[in-house]
C-alpha positions, 0 to 999 in steps of 0.5 A: 500499499502506497504510503501518504506523502509527507509534503505536496505543494500545488501551483505554486506561484510567487513573485517578490516585486518583480518577475515571477520567482515561481509560477505553476510549481508542483512538488511531491516529498515522500517518505525515505526521500533523501534530495539535493536541492541544486541552482544556481545562486538567486534561482530561489532555492532557500525561497522554495524551501521556506515555503516548503517549511511554511514560513513564506506564504506563496501568492498562489496555489496550496501546501499540504502536510498530513496530520501527525508529520512534522516539518523541520527547518534549518536556516542559514541565520537562525533568530535566537533572541530570548535564549541565554545559550546555544545549548537552551536555543538547541533543546528549546523543542524537546520533551524534558529528559531529551537534551542529552540528544543536543549534547550528542549533536553538539559533540558531532558538530563541535560547539559547547552548548554553554556558549552564550548567544551573544558571544557566539559566532555566526558559524557556532549559532549555524552548528546550534541550528543543526543541532536543533534539527538533528535531536528534534528528528522531524519527519522532514528535515529541510537543511540550508547549506548545512555543510557552511562553517563545518570543518571536514570531521564535522561534515564526516559525522553529518554524513554519517548521521544522514546515511543512517536516519530513517527520516526524509531530508532536502538539503542545500549544498555547494559541497559535491562530495557531501551530495554524493555521500547522502543523496537519492535525488535532485530537485533542480530549480532552473528559471522558475521550474522545478525538475526531478531526478530520482537519482542521486547527485552523482551524474547530475551535471551530465543530466543537466548538460544534457537537457540544456542542449536539448533545449538549445537545439529546440530554440535553434529550431524554432528560430529557424522557422521563425526566420523561414516564415518572416521571410515568406511574410515580407515577400508575399503577404500582400499577395496572399493577405486573405487565403493566409491569415492563419500562417500569419496568425501562426508565425505570430504564436510562434514569435510569442512563443519565442518571447516567453521562453526565459534565457538561462543565466550566464556564467559570471565573467570571471578572468585573472590576469596575472602580474609581473612574474614572480621569483621561482621561490615564492615562500621559504618557512623554516622551523616557524611556530606559534602559541597563543596564551599558552595554547601552541598552535603550530610545533616547528614547521618548514615548507617551501612554495615555488611559483605555480604551486596551489597548496591547500590548508586543511584541518579542524575549526580553530586548528590554526590553518589561518594562522599558518597562512598569515605567518606564511605571507608575512602578516603575522609574525612567527614566534621562532623560525623565519619566513622569507618571501620571494621577489616580485610578489603581488598578491590578492587576498579573498577573506573568509571573514569579508572584512574588506566589504563594508555592510553599508556601502554600496555595490558601486562604492565598493568598486568604484572607491577602491582605491586599487582598482577605482580610476582617480577622478572618476566616480563610475569607473574602476580599472579591470586589468589595466583598462577603465570599465564601468562599474555597472558594466563590470558587475555584470559580469559578475551576474548583478544587475543595475538595479543592484549597483546601488543597493548596499552590500548588507542587501546581498546573500553569502553567494553574492558577496563572495562574487563581489570579493572575487570582482575586487581581486580579479580586478587587478594583476596578481601572482600570488593568490590567498584564498581562505574559505572561498567556496563558502556560498558559491554555486556549483557553476561558479565553483567550476568557473573558479576551478578552471580559472585557477587551473589556468593561472600562472601564479601561486595559490594558497587555499583553505577550504572544508571542500573535499572535491574542490581541493581535489581538483585545485591543490597539488599539495595538501598541507593537514593540521592534525592538532597538538600543533603539527603540521603535515605536507602531503603531495596531491589533494585530499584524496591523496592525502587520505591515501597517503594516511591510509584512510583511503585506498583508491577504488580503482586499485581495491577492484582490481586486487583479487580476495587473497591479495586483499587479505595480505594487504591488510595484514601487511603480509602477515606481519604487524599492521597496515597504515589503515589498521594503525589508524583505527588502533589509534582512533578507537580510544577515542571512540571507546570514550565516547561511547562510554559517555554517551551510555552514561548520559543514557543511563542517567536518563533512564534512572528516573524510576517514573519514566516508564509509567509517564513516557513509555516511548521514551523509555523505549527509544532510549533503552534501545539507544543504551543497548545499541551503544552498549553492543558497539562498545563491546565491538570496539573494545575487542577490535581494540584488544585484537589490534593492540596485540597484533602490534606488540608482536610487530 
C-alpha cells in the first residue's frame, strides 16, 4: 500500500515585486526521500525551502502536510532572541529529559552548548541550529547549507548521521562530495521550474548539460522556423493576405512562444590576469612555530612554496589554518623560525570573514571607491586588469543587475558577497592568490568556473577550504593541521592525503585486487598492522571514550523510576539506544584488544 506524501505543493506562484520566482510549481516529497536541492545563486532555492517549511506564503497555490507529520527547517541565519545559551536554543523544542540529544549532536558538530548567544559566532549559531534540527528528528528535515562553517570532521559526522537516519530530508549544499555521499535524488531549480531526477547527485551535471543541449537545439530549430516564416511574410503577404491569415497568426504565435522563453543566466565573467612574474621561490618557511596564551598552535614547521604551486590547508575549525596562512604571507610574525618571501610578489587576498566589504556601502562604491581599482577622478569607472571599465558593466560580468549596483552590500546573499569579493581581487593583476574559504556560498557553476581559472592561472595559490572535491580539483600539495600543533605536508589533494595516511584506498585499485591479495595487504603480509589498521588502533580509544560517555548519559536518563509509566515511548527509545551503544562498545573494545595484541607482535 502506497504511503501518503510527507509534503505536497500544488500550483505554487510567488513574486517579489518583479519577475515571478515560481509560477505553477508542483512538488511532492515522499517518505524516505533524500533530495539535493540545487540551482544557481538567486534561483530561489532558499525561498522554495521556506515555502516548504511554511515560513513564506505563496501568492497562489497550496501546501499540504498530513496530520502527524512534522517539518523541521534549518535556516542560514537562525533567530535566537530570548535564549541565553546555544544549548537553550537547540533544546527548546525537546521534551524534558531529551536534552542529551543536543549534547550528542554538539559533540559531533563541535560547538559548546554552554556558549552564550551573545558571544557565539555566526558559525556556532548555525551549528546550534543544525543540532536543534537533528535532535528534534522531525518527519521531514529541510537543511539550508548545513556544511557551511563545518570542518571536514564535522561534515563526516553529519554524513554518517544522514546515512543512518530514516527521516526524509531535502538539503541545499555546494559541496559535491557531501551531496554524492548522502542523496538519492535531485530537485533542480532552473528559471522558476523544478525538475526532479530519481538518482543521487553523482551524474547530475551530465544530466543538466544534456537538458540544456536539447533545449538549445529546440530553440535553434524554432529560430530557423521563425526566420523562414518571417521571410515568407515580408516577400508575399500582400498577394496572399486573404488566403493566409492563419499562417500569419501562426507566425505571431511562434514569435510569442520564442519571446516567452526565459534565457538561462550566464556564468560569471571571471578572469585572472597574472602580474609580473614572481621569483621561482615564492615562500620559504623554516622551523616556524606559534602559540597563543600558552596554547600551542604550531610546532616547528618548514615549507617551501614554488611559483605555480597550489597549496591547500586542511584541518579542524580552530586548529590554526588561518594563523599559519598569515605567517606564510608575512601578515603575522612566528614565535620562532623565519619566513622568507620571494621577489616581485603581487598578492590578492580572499578573506573568509568578508572584512574587505563595508556592509553600508553600495556595490558601486565598493568597487569605484576602492583605491586599488577605482579610476582617479572618475566615480563611475574601475580599472580592470589595466583597462577602465564602467562599474555597472563590470558588475554585470559577475551576474549583478543594474538595480543592485546602488543597493547596500548588507542586502546581498552570501554567494553574492563572495562574487563581489572575487570581482574586487580579479580586477587587479596578481601572482599570489590567498583564498581563505572561497567556496562557501558559491553555486556549483561558479565553483566550476573558479576551478578552471585557477587551473590556468600562472601564479601561486594558497587555499584554505573544507570542500574536499574542490581541494582534489585544485591542490598540488595539501598541508594537514592534525592537532596538537602538528602540520604535515602531503603531495596532491584531499584524496591523495587520505591515501597517504592509510585512511582510504583508491577504489579502482581495490577493485583490481583478488581477495587473497587484499587479505595480505590488510595484514601487511601477515606481519604487524597495515596503515589503516594503525589508524584504527589510534582512533579507537577516542571512540570507546565517546561511547562510554553516551552510555553514562543514557543511564542517568533511564534512572528516573517514573519514566516508564509517564513516558513509555521515550523509555523504549532510550533503552534501545542504550543497547545499541553497549553493543558498539563491546565490539570496539574487542577490536582494540585484537589490534593492540598484533601491534605488540610487530
